[in-house]
N, C-alpha and C positions, 0 to 999 in steps of 0.2 A: 373188043369184048365179045365173049361167046354168049349169045342169048337165043331164045326161041321166040316164035311168034306169039305164043300164049303166055301171058304174065303168070308167074308162079312164085313160090317162096324164094327160089334161088335168084331169079332175075331181079326181084325186089331187093334182096340182100346184096347182090352185086352192085346195084345202083347206089345203095346206101354206103357201102364200103368204098366205092369209087369216090364219092363225095367226101368221105372222111380222109382218104388218101390225099385228094387234091387240096383239102383245107389244112391238113396237119403235117404233111411230110414234105421235106425238101428233096432234092435229087439224091443226096446221100442217104437219107432215110428210106427212100424208095428202093435204092440198090441194096441196102442192108436187109430190109424186109424181104425182098425178092430172093436174096441169097439164102435166107433161113427156110424158104419154102421149096428149095431144090429137092427133087425126088431121086432116090436110088432106084435101080431096076426092080428090086423086090417090093419096095413101097408102091411103085407104080402098079405092079401086078395086084397087090393087095387092095389098093384103091379101086381098081377096075372090078375086082371080085365083089367088094363091098357094095358098090353101086348096083351091080347086077343082082345081088341077093336082095338088096333093099327094094329094088324095083319089082322083083318077083314076089316079094312079100307084101307089096302095096304101100311101102313106106315112102317111096318116091314115085311121082307121076312119070309117065313116059317122057314128057318134056324135060323134067328135072334130071332124069337119068341120062338123057341125051346131052344136056349141058355138061354133066360130069364126064361123060364119055368123050365128048369133043374137047374138053379142057385137058384131059389126059392124053388123048391121041392113042393111036395103036401101039406105039412103042416109045413115045416121048421124043422130045427134040433136045439134044445135048446142049444146044445154044440157048435154050430156054429152061434150063434147070430140070430137064426130064419131063416137062409138060409139053403139050402140043405147041407148035410155033405160034398159034393163034391165041393162046391163053394169056390174058393180061393179069396184072397183079391182083386186082380186086377179085377176079374169078378164082385165082389160086387161093386167096385168103378164105373165101367162102367155101370152096370145095374142101379145103383142109379142115376147116371148122366142122363141116358136115361129116367128114370121115371120122373125126373125133367123137361126134355125137352117135354115129352109127356103131362105132366100136364100143362105146359105153353101153348102148342098148344090147349089143351082142354078148357082152361080158356080164351083164346084169342077170 
């Protein structure tokens, strides 16, 4: 799991999602969910841009932006669906949800 030393919205959400995954999904469910979260190169780039903009605008703390950055990695790892090799499923879920929320704000 990618976390920071300072508790924040993302670390709390990641812990909640991890508990839900552990409680509700079998291995096939985990694999299926993970497959739906795979990123293409252009998505990876847009996610990094969004986290950078959100941090610059004060919508993400430095720790939260760092979690997103570390989850995505510099270029993504093809063996982990375009995410960094260290990104676990709960982190992918939370970061993907965050990106949707940031896009909604940007388009509003």
